[in-house]
DRENMI-239795 format. One record per residue (C-alpha): residue number from 1; residue in three letters; chain; x negated, y, z. Coordinates in pm, 1 decimal. Each point is the difference from the previous one (the first is absolute). Layout:
N
r k=NUM	r=ALA	c=A	u=X	v=Y	w=Z;
...
//
This chain:
237
r k=1	r=MET	c=A	u=-1.4	v=1.0	w=-0.1;
r k=2	r=GLN	c=A	u=-176.3	v=308.8	w=-122.5;
r k=3	r=SER	c=A	u=77.6	v=367.5	w=-8.3;
r k=4	r=GLY	c=A	u=205.1	v=140.2	w=-283.0;
r k=5	r=SER	c=A	u=-206.6	v=315.5	w=-47.4;
r k=6	r=GLY	c=A	u=-6.6	v=111.2	w=-364.8;
r k=7	r=LYS	c=A	u=309.8	v=-212.0	w=-105.6;
r k=8	r=GLN	c=A	u=201.2	v=242.9	w=13.3;
r k=9	r=ARG	c=A	u=915.8	v=1106.1	w=1457.8;
r k=10	r=VAL	c=A	u=277.5	v=-106.1	w=87.5;
r k=11	r=MET	c=A	u=102.2	v=81.9	w=344.7;
r k=12	r=THR	c=A	u=11.7	v=378.8	w=71.9;
r k=13	r=SER	c=A	u=103.0	v=110.9	w=341.3;
r k=14	r=THR	c=A	u=-54.1	v=270.5	w=249.0;
r k=15	r=ARG	c=A	u=-59.3	v=-278.8	w=257.3;
r k=16	r=LEU	c=A	u=-310.7	v=-148.7	w=-193.5;
r k=17	r=GLY	c=A	u=-246.4	v=75.2	w=273.1;
r k=18	r=ALA	c=A	u=211.4	v=-170.8	w=269.7;
r k=19	r=ILE	c=A	u=77.9	v=-296.3	w=-230.7;
r k=20	r=PHE	c=A	u=-367.9	v=-54.0	w=-81.7;
r k=21	r=PHE	c=A	u=-84.9	v=-0.5	w=373.9;
r k=22	r=PHE	c=A	u=287.3	v=-245.6	w=59.1;
r k=23	r=PHE	c=A	u=-125.6	v=-232.1	w=-271.7;
r k=24	r=SER	c=A	u=-348.2	v=-6.6	w=137.9;
r k=25	r=ALA	c=A	u=127.2	v=-81.9	w=347.1;
r k=26	r=ALA	c=A	u=232.4	v=-267.1	w=-134.2;
r k=27	r=PHE	c=A	u=-266.5	v=-147.9	w=-222.6;
r k=28	r=PHE	c=A	u=-270.7	v=-51.1	w=261.8;
r k=29	r=GLY	c=A	u=221.9	v=-103.4	w=296.6;
r k=30	r=ILE	c=A	u=119.1	v=-335.9	w=-141.8;
r k=31	r=ALA	c=A	u=-114.6	v=-335.8	w=116.3;
r k=32	r=GLN	c=A	u=-46.6	v=-273.6	w=-247.5;
r k=33	r=SER	c=A	u=-177.1	v=-328.0	w=-60.3;
r k=34	r=SER	c=A	u=-208.8	v=-74.1	w=-302.2;
r k=35	r=GLN	c=A	u=248.4	v=-249.4	w=-126.6;
r k=36	r=ASP	c=A	u=324.1	v=189.1	w=64.3;
r k=37	r=PRO	c=A	u=-75.5	v=369.5	w=-1.2;
r k=38	r=GLN	c=A	u=276.7	v=251.4	w=72.0;
r k=39	r=LEU	c=A	u=81.7	v=285.0	w=-222.0;
r k=40	r=GLY	c=A	u=-29.8	v=364.0	w=93.4;
r k=41	r=SER	c=A	u=316.1	v=213.2	w=-24.5;
r k=42	r=ALA	c=A	u=-89.4	v=183.2	w=-317.7;
r k=43	r=ARG	c=A	u=159.2	v=-116.1	w=-327.7;
r k=44	r=VAL	c=A	u=-83.2	v=91.3	w=-353.7;
r k=45	r=VAL	c=A	u=230.6	v=-33.6	w=-294.5;
r k=46	r=PHE	c=A	u=-112.8	v=-20.6	w=-360.9;
r k=47	r=GLN	c=A	u=275.3	v=71.2	w=-244.6;
r k=48	r=THR	c=A	u=-86.9	v=-177.3	w=-324.8;
r k=49	r=ASN	c=A	u=188.9	v=-33.3	w=-330.4;
r k=50	r=TYR	c=A	u=90.8	v=-351.3	w=114.1;
r k=51	r=GLY	c=A	u=126.4	v=89.0	w=343.7;
r k=52	r=ASP	c=A	u=-121.8	v=100.5	w=344.9;
r k=53	r=ILE	c=A	u=-277.1	v=-174.8	w=198.6;
r k=54	r=GLU	c=A	u=-36.4	v=82.0	w=371.0;
r k=55	r=PHE	c=A	u=-305.7	v=-87.3	w=212.1;
r k=56	r=GLY	c=A	u=-152.0	v=45.6	w=344.5;
r k=57	r=PHE	c=A	u=-354.0	v=4.0	w=137.1;
r k=58	r=TYR	c=A	u=-210.3	v=-210.5	w=236.7;
r k=59	r=PRO	c=A	u=-199.9	v=275.2	w=174.1;
r k=60	r=THR	c=A	u=-173.4	v=-222.7	w=254.4;
r k=61	r=VAL	c=A	u=-112.5	v=-234.3	w=-270.2;
r k=62	r=ALA	c=A	u=-146.4	v=249.2	w=-244.4;
r k=63	r=PRO	c=A	u=14.8	v=352.7	w=155.5;
r k=64	r=LYS	c=A	u=-233.2	v=171.3	w=-239.0;
r k=65	r=THR	c=A	u=178.5	v=-150.1	w=-308.1;
r k=66	r=VAL	c=A	u=341.0	v=99.5	w=144.2;
r k=67	r=ASP	c=A	u=-115.0	v=353.8	w=64.4;
r k=68	r=HIS	c=A	u=-133.8	v=41.7	w=-351.7;
r k=69	r=ILE	c=A	u=290.6	v=-154.5	w=-187.6;
r k=70	r=PHE	c=A	u=259.6	v=186.9	w=210.2;
r k=71	r=LYS	c=A	u=-182.0	v=324.5	w=-64.2;
r k=72	r=LEU	c=A	u=14.1	v=-63.5	w=-373.7;
r k=73	r=VAL	c=A	u=374.2	v=-59.3	w=35.2;
r k=74	r=ARG	c=A	u=45.3	v=315.2	w=195.5;
r k=75	r=LEU	c=A	u=-181.5	v=196.0	w=-274.9;
r k=76	r=GLY	c=A	u=219.5	v=-155.3	w=-267.7;
r k=77	r=CYS	c=A	u=-287.8	v=-168.9	w=-165.0;
r k=78	r=PHE	c=A	u=190.9	v=-310.4	w=-104.4;
r k=79	r=ASN	c=A	u=268.1	v=198.8	w=-184.8;
r k=80	r=THR	c=A	u=-6.5	v=-79.7	w=-370.1;
r k=81	r=ASN	c=A	u=-258.1	v=-285.6	w=63.4;
r k=82	r=HIS	c=A	u=87.0	v=-353.5	w=-117.9;
r k=83	r=PHE	c=A	u=-41.0	v=-365.8	w=58.3;
r k=84	r=PHE	c=A	u=-273.7	v=-94.6	w=-250.9;
r k=85	r=ARG	c=A	u=9.4	v=-373.0	w=93.3;
r k=86	r=VAL	c=A	u=283.1	v=-236.9	w=50.1;
r k=87	r=ASP	c=A	u=-104.2	v=-365.7	w=30.2;
r k=88	r=ARG	c=A	u=308.1	v=-207.7	w=88.4;
r k=89	r=GLY	c=A	u=-29.5	v=-191.0	w=328.2;
r k=90	r=PHE	c=A	u=-329.8	v=184.6	w=73.4;
r k=91	r=VAL	c=A	u=-6.5	v=384.1	w=16.3;
r k=92	r=ALA	c=A	u=149.5	v=320.0	w=-123.4;
r k=93	r=GLN	c=A	u=-277.7	v=244.0	w=11.9;
r k=94	r=VAL	c=A	u=18.9	v=381.4	w=25.5;
r k=95	r=ALA	c=A	u=-262.3	v=182.0	w=-208.8;
r k=96	r=ASP	c=A	u=-255.4	v=238.5	w=150.3;
r k=97	r=VAL	c=A	u=166.4	v=342.5	w=6.5;
r k=98	r=VAL	c=A	u=-303.9	v=148.7	w=-161.9;
r k=99	r=GLY	c=A	u=73.0	v=-97.0	w=-359.2;
r k=100	r=GLY	c=A	u=326.2	v=-172.4	w=74.1;
r k=101	r=ARG	c=A	u=227.3	v=304.1	w=31.9;
r k=102	r=THR	c=A	u=149.2	v=181.3	w=-291.0;
r k=103	r=ALA	c=A	u=36.1	v=328.8	w=196.2;
r k=104	r=PRO	c=A	u=-320.6	v=208.4	w=62.1;
r k=105	r=MET	c=A	u=-145.8	v=-4.0	w=353.5;
r k=106	r=ASN	c=A	u=-76.8	v=307.6	w=202.1;
r k=107	r=HIS	c=A	u=-323.7	v=41.5	w=184.6;
r k=108	r=GLU	c=A	u=125.4	v=-134.5	w=336.4;
r k=109	r=GLN	c=A	u=149.5	v=-309.7	w=-158.5;
r k=110	r=ARG	c=A	u=-317.4	v=-71.5	w=-203.4;
r k=111	r=GLU	c=A	u=-226.1	v=48.2	w=298.6;
r k=112	r=GLU	c=A	u=186.6	v=-267.3	w=202.7;
r k=113	r=ALA	c=A	u=61.2	v=-230.5	w=-294.9;
r k=114	r=GLU	c=A	u=-374.2	v=-28.6	w=-75.6;
r k=115	r=LYS	c=A	u=-84.8	v=-110.8	w=344.6;
r k=116	r=THR	c=A	u=-73.4	v=-366.0	w=81.0;
r k=117	r=VAL	c=A	u=75.0	v=-186.5	w=316.3;
r k=118	r=VAL	c=A	u=-204.8	v=-259.8	w=181.4;
r k=119	r=GLY	c=A	u=117.1	v=-356.3	w=-43.8;
r k=120	r=GLU	c=A	u=224.1	v=-85.1	w=295.3;
r k=121	r=PHE	c=A	u=26.4	v=-375.5	w=-38.6;
r k=122	r=SER	c=A	u=212.9	v=-188.9	w=242.3;
r k=123	r=ASN	c=A	u=158.8	v=-339.5	w=69.0;
r k=124	r=VAL	c=A	u=336.5	v=109.7	w=-131.3;
r k=125	r=LYS	c=A	u=111.3	v=-241.3	w=-276.2;
r k=126	r=HIS	c=A	u=72.2	v=105.1	w=-356.0;
r k=127	r=VAL	c=A	u=363.9	v=-108.5	w=-41.9;
r k=128	r=ARG	c=A	u=281.9	v=140.3	w=-204.9;
r k=129	r=GLY	c=A	u=77.9	v=366.6	w=90.1;
r k=130	r=ILE	c=A	u=-344.2	v=75.3	w=139.2;
r k=131	r=LEU	c=A	u=-179.8	v=319.8	w=-104.2;
r k=132	r=SER	c=A	u=-369.0	v=-49.9	w=-72.8;
r k=133	r=MET	c=A	u=-254.1	v=244.3	w=-128.7;
r k=134	r=GLY	c=A	u=-173.1	v=-43.7	w=-328.3;
r k=135	r=ARG	c=A	u=-376.7	v=47.1	w=-27.9;
r k=136	r=TYR	c=A	u=-302.8	v=-67.0	w=-208.7;
r k=137	r=THR	c=A	u=-278.0	v=-242.8	w=109.5;
r k=138	r=ASP	c=A	u=-113.7	v=252.0	w=262.1;
r k=139	r=PRO	c=A	u=209.9	v=-87.0	w=304.0;
r k=140	r=ASN	c=A	u=18.3	v=368.6	w=84.9;
r k=141	r=SER	c=A	u=122.7	v=119.4	w=-335.7;
r k=142	r=ALA	c=A	u=377.4	v=1.4	w=58.2;
r k=143	r=SER	c=A	u=161.8	v=328.5	w=-93.1;
r k=144	r=SER	c=A	u=366.9	v=27.4	w=-98.8;
r k=145	r=SER	c=A	u=83.5	v=-306.0	w=-200.5;
r k=146	r=PHE	c=A	u=184.6	v=-271.1	w=194.9;
r k=147	r=SER	c=A	u=204.5	v=-307.2	w=-53.8;
r k=148	r=MET	c=A	u=340.1	v=-122.5	w=114.3;
r k=149	r=LEU	c=A	u=-29.3	v=-375.8	w=28.5;
r k=150	r=LEU	c=A	u=252.2	v=-191.1	w=-203.9;
r k=151	r=GLY	c=A	u=-96.7	v=-332.5	w=151.1;
r k=152	r=ASP	c=A	u=-243.0	v=-164.9	w=237.4;
r k=153	r=ALA	c=A	u=-368.9	v=55.4	w=-87.5;
r k=154	r=PRO	c=A	u=-217.1	v=-161.6	w=260.2;
r k=155	r=HIS	c=A	u=-312.9	v=47.8	w=-211.6;
r k=156	r=LEU	c=A	u=26.2	v=379.3	w=72.4;
r k=157	r=ASP	c=A	u=10.0	v=-49.7	w=385.9;
r k=158	r=GLY	c=A	u=-285.8	v=178.8	w=170.8;
r k=159	r=GLN	c=A	u=-123.7	v=137.8	w=-328.5;
r k=160	r=TYR	c=A	u=241.2	v=287.0	w=-61.4;
r k=161	r=ALA	c=A	u=145.9	v=251.0	w=258.8;
r k=162	r=VAL	c=A	u=363.0	v=-65.7	w=96.0;
r k=163	r=PHE	c=A	u=158.1	v=323.6	w=126.7;
r k=164	r=GLY	c=A	u=380.4	v=-44.5	w=-14.4;
r k=165	r=LYS	c=A	u=296.7	v=-177.2	w=-151.7;
r k=166	r=VAL	c=A	u=307.1	v=50.4	w=-202.4;
r k=167	r=THR	c=A	u=305.5	v=53.7	w=221.4;
r k=168	r=LYS	c=A	u=266.1	v=50.2	w=-261.6;
r k=169	r=GLY	c=A	u=20.2	v=-44.3	w=-371.6;
r k=170	r=ASP	c=A	u=-86.5	v=-362.1	w=-62.4;
r k=171	r=GLU	c=A	u=264.2	v=2.4	w=-268.1;
r k=172	r=THR	c=A	u=-199.7	v=273.3	w=-179.3;
r k=173	r=LEU	c=A	u=-311.8	v=-215.2	w=20.3;
r k=174	r=ARG	c=A	u=196.4	v=-283.0	w=-156.6;
r k=175	r=LYS	c=A	u=102.8	v=227.8	w=-284.3;
r k=176	r=LEU	c=A	u=-366.4	v=87.6	w=-55.0;
r k=177	r=GLU	c=A	u=-82.9	v=-365.4	w=-20.1;
r k=178	r=GLU	c=A	u=232.5	v=-28.5	w=-299.7;
r k=179	r=VAL	c=A	u=-158.3	v=278.4	w=-194.6;
r k=180	r=PRO	c=A	u=-174.2	v=-109.3	w=-319.3;
r k=181	r=THR	c=A	u=-374.6	v=-5.1	w=42.6;
r k=182	r=ARG	c=A	u=-323.4	v=-40.2	w=-191.8;
r k=183	r=ARG	c=A	u=-339.6	v=-129.1	w=113.2;
r k=184	r=GLU	c=A	u=-302.7	v=223.9	w=-16.5;
r k=185	r=GLY	c=A	u=-310.5	v=-167.1	w=145.8;
r k=186	r=ILE	c=A	u=86.1	v=-118.1	w=351.3;
r k=187	r=PHE	c=A	u=304.7	v=233.9	w=18.3;
r k=188	r=VAL	c=A	u=361.3	v=-86.5	w=-90.6;
r k=189	r=MET	c=A	u=146.3	v=340.7	w=-87.2;
r k=190	r=PRO	c=A	u=356.5	v=124.8	w=-67.1;
r k=191	r=ILE	c=A	u=62.0	v=84.5	w=-366.4;
r k=192	r=GLU	c=A	u=228.4	v=299.5	w=108.2;
r k=193	r=ARG	c=A	u=-117.5	v=243.2	w=259.1;
r k=194	r=ILE	c=A	u=143.0	v=-54.8	w=354.3;
r k=195	r=THR	c=A	u=0.5	v=351.9	w=141.0;
r k=196	r=ILE	c=A	u=10.6	v=117.5	w=351.2;
r k=197	r=LEU	c=A	u=229.5	v=290.2	w=-72.0;
r k=198	r=SER	c=A	u=-19.7	v=148.0	w=346.3;
r k=199	r=SER	c=A	u=-70.0	v=-91.0	w=361.2;
r k=200	r=TYR	c=A	u=111.4	v=108.9	w=340.9;
r k=201	r=TYR	c=A	u=-58.8	v=-104.8	w=367.5;
r k=202	r=TYR	c=A	u=191.9	v=-5.7	w=322.0;
r k=203	r=ASP	c=A	u=-24.2	v=-126.4	w=357.5;
r k=204	r=THR	c=A	u=220.3	v=-284.3	w=113.7;
r k=205	r=LEU	c=A	u=33.0	v=140.4	w=353.5;
r k=206	r=THR	c=A	u=73.1	v=364.2	w=-75.2;
r k=207	r=GLU	c=A	u=185.0	v=-33.2	w=-331.5;
r k=208	r=SER	c=A	u=220.5	v=-307.2	w=31.6;
r k=209	r=CYS	c=A	u=344.5	v=170.4	w=-15.7;
r k=210	r=GLU	c=A	u=196.0	v=26.7	w=-322.4;
r k=211	r=GLU	c=A	u=-15.0	v=373.2	w=-2.4;
r k=212	r=GLU	c=A	u=-382.6	v=-8.1	w=-0.4;
r k=213	r=LYS	c=A	u=-1.2	v=-266.5	w=-271.1;
r k=214	r=ALA	c=A	u=231.9	v=220.2	w=-212.6;
r k=215	r=ALA	c=A	u=-239.0	v=289.6	w=46.6;
r k=216	r=LEU	c=A	u=-286.4	v=-216.7	w=-116.0;
r k=217	r=ARG	c=A	u=195.8	v=-106.5	w=-301.4;
r k=218	r=ARG	c=A	u=72.0	v=369.6	w=-88.2;
r k=219	r=ARG	c=A	u=-374.4	v=79.9	w=25.0;
r k=220	r=LEU	c=A	u=-79.0	v=-290.7	w=-222.0;
r k=221	r=ALA	c=A	u=253.1	v=107.0	w=-264.9;
r k=222	r=ALA	c=A	u=-148.2	v=355.7	w=17.2;
r k=223	r=SER	c=A	u=-346.9	v=-145.7	w=-52.0;
r k=224	r=ALA	c=A	u=107.8	v=-218.0	w=-293.7;
r k=225	r=THR	c=A	u=162.6	v=312.9	w=-159.4;
r k=226	r=GLU	c=A	u=-328.4	v=182.2	w=39.1;
r k=227	r=ILE	c=A	u=-195.6	v=-279.7	w=-166.7;
r k=228	r=GLU	c=A	u=247.2	v=-18.8	w=-283.1;
r k=229	r=ARG	c=A	u=-31.2	v=377.5	w=-57.7;
r k=230	r=TRP	c=A	u=-381.9	v=-35.7	w=-8.4;
r k=231	r=PHE	c=A	u=23.5	v=-271.0	w=-258.3;
r k=232	r=ARG	c=A	u=230.4	v=211.1	w=-223.6;
r k=233	r=GLU	c=A	u=-227.0	v=302.2	w=28.8;
r k=234	r=SER	c=A	u=-310.4	v=-211.3	w=-71.8;
r k=235	r=MET	c=A	u=159.7	v=-126.0	w=-310.0;
r k=236	r=LEU	c=A	u=44.3	v=356.0	w=-125.1;
r k=237	r=ILE	c=A	u=-371.9	v=84.9	w=44.3;
//
């Protein structure tokens, strides 16, 4: 499982500072075992052209990786990115955001996206729904590409950094597995682009009521409208 580099925000709130503090406290105050880690309270939702995928983080398993990926999410770096690899029964892999996005990156986004994180390998098993970082041969080369496991892959155990798991959207993953693909070297790649149209995040403890969820959906819709407008304007340039 290698990085997809070169293959080819959206929660806004006046309470961001308080929420970030709450996330940090929630992330690092959770007990877990290496075989059955507990999720932190933060959730991220990728809205793709095949449906939504929600996932959570294992902050006590891979704290540096979680911090990095979550910051990329908060900056909106995964918006307009894509899944460059879909290997049925194995992985659906998100491309590196540098090179994988269609929208241009600002300075803050690029600065974070070009960082790498130390390999935080653990005893957590690679089973369906697990999130695992992509990397090159250097164990400390993981950046922003990661896989969502579509099946059990014990040969990856201890070799790639597990940092979370899918919490909702397995039906979307099953749709991705049905997409026509082509093989390019070791990669099985979708023929049509599987786009992450937008993303948002929330906290399961502070935003669990329907009113808060409705507000999130409104923010997501507003973000999608902004992205569509950008595409239309770019086509006119």
